[in-house]
C-alpha angles and dihedrals in degrees: 000000000000119000118225120219102242091193094064113101115252123237090255088062096057114141098242117149092234092057091056093063109121091230094051094100091052092051090054093048096042092241121132135031121004121187124223099188132177123191115257116225100169138024100019136130127210109231122187119235087230085074101031092049099030108155096211106037120091120243090252092052092049091048093049091046091053092045093049093048089054095055123096120248114277096034115137111247101171120137096261093049093050092045089054090051099047132042093240115099128243093265095058092040091053092049092050092050089052089053091053091047092049092053094045101254093115134035124190115200130181119225134181113229124209095267091059099255121129117229133183119234120199117213120196116210116199091188113029091188144317093260090052090050094054106035104018087226108171112256118239106254114241118243112243114257116251116235108245114218113260114254113245119248118253115265118265132205117274128217120247092226109028099190117181091244092054093048091048091051090051092048092051090051092053093045090055095053092088089066088063095042122007090211089069093073103138131197122238091253093050092046092053090051095047094043090075090058094047090048089054089056093047090048088059091061094260111150117240090240090057092050091048091049091052093051099044105035124096096005117171113269092227122084111285109242094193111008092176091058091051092051091048090054092051093047089054102037096045099038107144121227118263116268116267116271114261118198112225112261118254113254112255118259111257117221109205121206122264116266130188114236110246091219108038099016089232117151117245137160118253137139089237136031118263138096130338122244095266094050091050093059116093094237094052092044091053093048092052091048092056 
């Protein structure tokens, strides 16, 4: 009879990776989690196990990450909105969002919109990267971008007599440009700067329709990066010369009706009856009185 080496490892003790799973003994004994799954056909979201089973994220962060990935684009996911949706307070919600941002599941970027305001856009990433998927190595957090100072607009012509009515007319003209081209939506600061240039045109006897035509015609077809800078350039480069000087016209000569002098009965021209020039002088008046 052959003798078996009892020290040799059995096949059940092979060193496969799957057999080293901590829950392997429960699978064999039937103890532990059992799934009762049904196939989803509508209203479902595919979530990676790298998020659902992340070894470093908190349960709240994982839950928020799953919730955010299930939302449609355009949904508000700021701290106050999420705190109103879930029982956790703003402090815990903010901490969980920072966890997701640190591990690459969220990005928050600042953008300037056409009216000059700065908004924050939240970007959800369902797969931060292949290396993250395999090893769950924490992603290097991105340094926040520094706001670069906004470049000043080019100078524009200024009117010689900037009356409030003239500046208001120029402001109204600039405000209405967006009705001709939506890309010409200007901020309050840009409008105040450009109004001086438009007022200089209006002061030179240029009709408002002509100014509007100059600012809205032959614009580039591409998106305008800085529409206010383009308008400032046109107001300066295409400024018309001032109108020629016109001397004021001489007042017309008035011919008064003929009157008879009340002293010498001589005819003279005057708007009212009375005495002629000679009779009004002191010498003539004394001679007539003798």
